[in-house]
VOPAGU-2260 file (C-alpha; in pm, 1 decimal, decimal comma):
REM VOPAGU-2260
SITE   aa  ch    i         X         Y         Z
SITE  MET   A    0      -0,5      -7,9     -11,7
SITE  GLY   A    1     120,5     373,6     -56,6
SITE  ILE   A    2     208,4     638,3     152,8
SITE  VAL   A    3     -78,3     845,5     -20,9
SITE  VAL   A    4    -412,1     650,5       2,7
SITE  VAL   A    5    -714,9     850,1    -195,9
SITE  ASP   A    6   -1088,2     714,9     -67,9
SITE  VAL   A    7   -1340,2     751,9    -345,7
SITE  CYS   A    8   -1707,6     717,6    -266,0
SITE  MET   A    9   -1813,6     471,7    -491,1
SITE  SER   A   10   -2172,2     668,4    -601,3
SITE  ASN   A   11   -1961,8     976,0    -685,0
SITE  GLN   A   12   -1900,0    1095,0   -1051,8
SITE  LEU   A   13   -1512,2     990,1    -999,1
SITE  ALA   A   14   -1616,4     594,4    -985,4
SITE  SER   A   15   -1724,0     635,3   -1347,8
SITE  ILE   A   16   -1410,8     602,8   -1462,1
SITE  ASN   A   17   -1109,5     407,4   -1347,0
SITE  ILE   A   18    -966,9     621,3   -1134,0
SITE  GLU   A   19    -733,0     351,8    -965,5
SITE  GLU   A   20    -554,9     262,8   -1258,2
SITE  ILE   A   21    -485,3     653,3   -1364,1
SITE  LEU   A   22    -372,2     768,4    -971,9
SITE  GLU   A   23    -180,4     437,9    -889,6
SITE  GLY   A   24     -48,1     418,1   -1254,5
SITE  GLU   A   25     113,3     776,4   -1213,2
SITE  PHE   A   26     157,7     745,8    -865,0
SITE  PRO   A   27     320,2     442,0    -733,4
SITE  GLU   A   28     308,5     539,9    -403,9
SITE  VAL   A   29     -55,0     630,2    -416,8
SITE  ALA   A   30    -337,3     352,3    -287,4
SITE  VAL   A   31    -685,5     444,9    -447,1
SITE  ILE   A   32    -990,2     257,2    -254,5
SITE  ILE   A   33   -1302,9     277,1    -368,0
SITE  ASN   A   34   -1522,5     282,1     -64,9
SITE  ASP   A   35   -1965,7     223,9     -54,8
SITE  CYS   A   36   -1979,2     540,8     109,1
SITE  LEU   A   37   -1763,2     818,8     292,1
SITE  SER   A   38   -2099,6     972,4     445,9
SITE  PHE   A   39   -2054,6    1318,5     221,7
SITE  CYS   A   40   -2341,7    1265,6      55,3
SITE  GLY   A   41   -2444,7    1593,7      -6,0
SITE  LEU   A   42   -2088,1    1677,1    -124,2
SITE  CYS   A   43   -2107,1    1337,3    -322,9
SITE  ALA   A   44   -2444,1    1463,0    -510,4
SITE  ARG   A   45   -2311,9    1824,6    -603,9
SITE  SER   A   46   -1973,6    1763,8    -724,3
SITE  CYS   A   47   -1696,8    1536,5    -752,9
SITE  PHE   A   48   -1490,8    1476,6    -487,2
SITE  ALA   A   49   -1191,0    1243,1    -306,2
SITE  GLN   A   50   -1044,1    1228,5      42,8
SITE  VAL   A   51    -654,7    1230,6     -28,8
SITE  ASN   A   52    -510,1    1140,8     305,3
SITE  GLY   A   53    -781,3    1269,1     455,0
SITE  LYS   A   54    -822,5    1562,0     335,4
SITE  ILE   A   55   -1153,6    1666,8     117,3
SITE  ILE   A   56   -1016,7    1741,0    -263,3
SITE  HIS   A   57   -1315,8    1877,7    -492,2
SITE  GLY   A   58   -1346,9    1999,8    -849,4
SITE  LYS   A   59   -1675,7    2094,7   -1068,5
SITE  THR   A   60   -1582,7    1827,1   -1371,6
SITE  ILE   A   61   -1425,2    1492,9   -1324,4
SITE  ASP   A   62   -1115,9    1610,8   -1541,2
SITE  GLN   A   63   -1084,1    1931,2   -1261,3
SITE  CYS   A   64   -1113,1    1691,8    -965,5
SITE  LEU   A   65    -805,8    1466,4   -1076,9
SITE  ASP   A   66    -596,0    1752,1   -1153,6
SITE  ASN   A   67    -677,5    1916,3    -794,2
SITE  ILE   A   68    -580,8    1525,9    -675,5
SITE  ARG   A   69    -284,5    1497,2    -828,7
SITE  GLU   A   70    -175,7    1867,1    -704,9
SITE  ALA   A   71    -265,9    1751,3    -361,2
SITE  ILE   A   72    -125,3    1409,7    -392,7
SITE  LYS   A   73     195,9    1562,1    -502,4
SITE  LYS   A   74     195,2    1797,0    -197,1
SITE  GLU   A   75     149,6    1508,7      59,0
SITE  LEU   A   76     417,0    1345,4    -110,3
SITE  ALA   A   77     682,5    1618,7     -84,8
SITE  LEU   A   78     622,0    1585,3     314,7
SITE  TYR   A   79     802,9    1258,3     258,0
SITE  GLN   A   80    1137,0    1373,4      79,3
């Protein structure tokens, strides 16, 4: 398992793409976990979001959210260098 954990709700729009393959392929230190529910139903219904090491990262579109997640991952990884 990686040192950066990305949690995604199965009901969120991000679950419609292969986010595990995308992020784990780009960042070997990342573990993507698809959960049944993250208990953020209001946020989940309104926008794309994930948790990166417990921090909520969101975006208006899937692409914007992925970009924001990538930036959050880079910040987390910088802490370990």
